[in-house]
C-alpha positions, 0 to 999 in steps of 0.5 A: 545507504537509505532504501529508497521505498518504505513498505506498510504492512499492519497485520492481525491474527495471522503470523503464518501468513506474515513470515509467508509474505516477509520471506517473499518480500526479503528474497525479490526486494532490491531497495526497500524496508518493510514496517510491519505494524501490531496491535497490541491487544492481538492474542498472537503477539509472541507468534508474531515477534516469533515470525518476524525476528530481524527481519523487518521492523515493527511497530507495536500500537494500540487498535486502530484501523487500517487507514489510521495506522497507515497515516500515522506511519507516514507522518512519522516517516516522511522523508522517504522517496517511494512509499508502498502499502501492503498486506499479509496475504501478498506473495512477492515473485519477481525479482527487483520488482521494487527497482523496477516499479520505481523506474517507471515512475522516474521514467514518467518524470518521478512524480506517480503510480506503478503497479504490478499484476497481482493475479486477481485484479490485474490492470483493474486495481492498483494493489500494492501500487508504489507511489512516489513520497511527492505525492503523499506529502502533497495530499498529506496521507497514503489512505484516504481519511475517513476510510476504515479499510477498503476502497484505498486502491479505488482512490489511487486509481482514480488520482492516477488515471486523471492525473496521467500518472498511473503505470502497471506492468504485468509481468511484475507479479505481486500474488494476492492470496485472498481468501475470498477467491479461495487463494488462502483459509478464510479467517475472522480477519477477513469476515470482519474487513470484508463485511456488508457494514465494512463496505457500506460505510467504506463505499460511501466515504469513497463515493463521497470523495469523488463527488466533494474531494478527488477533483482537489487531490488530482489538481495538487498532483498535477501541479507536482507533476508541472513543478517537478518537470520544471525543476528537472527541466 
């Protein structure tokens, strides 16, 4: 049976962290498949292949930023019912987290965004959120085009809140072990993607989208909810 949820994970320079994340993912998932994306110029590529083994599918690609990788991935895998973005610094604690988050969306009509507790931002930010595939296909992306790495969760928070389709379950634990909160070792990857230049770039893209593009995205999701509701009725 085809998994309901496709989880996308870019990774670079941290095969040990990826292995830990994958083990927790496999131990707790009930209806998901994970696809890992590696850069073909990563000096640790062989270590990654050993870490992954037969645990998940993976793709070696040319060096791209996170948004480009994720949006290319959903174009190649368009027919999944649900999507989620994860990273190698998450640990999955709650057994059946995927089925429960999917059920939360289905209970609200099958169009929505649902997320658990990352033990970091909590209810404030939908990290590792499950997003219904109909929303991803309606918008044409899973990460706002123009972003490089940051503010993707902010985008889904705004869409979910304004379209009335965002659900949070604090007892579903998907822990974010971020180095800047001293939950893992600080390395070049964290420094690169959390640089001042990266924040300035992605913040501007996000602010511009809020002013000029958010309303259109929200209306698309609202229309999708209405159409789906009629079909269900």
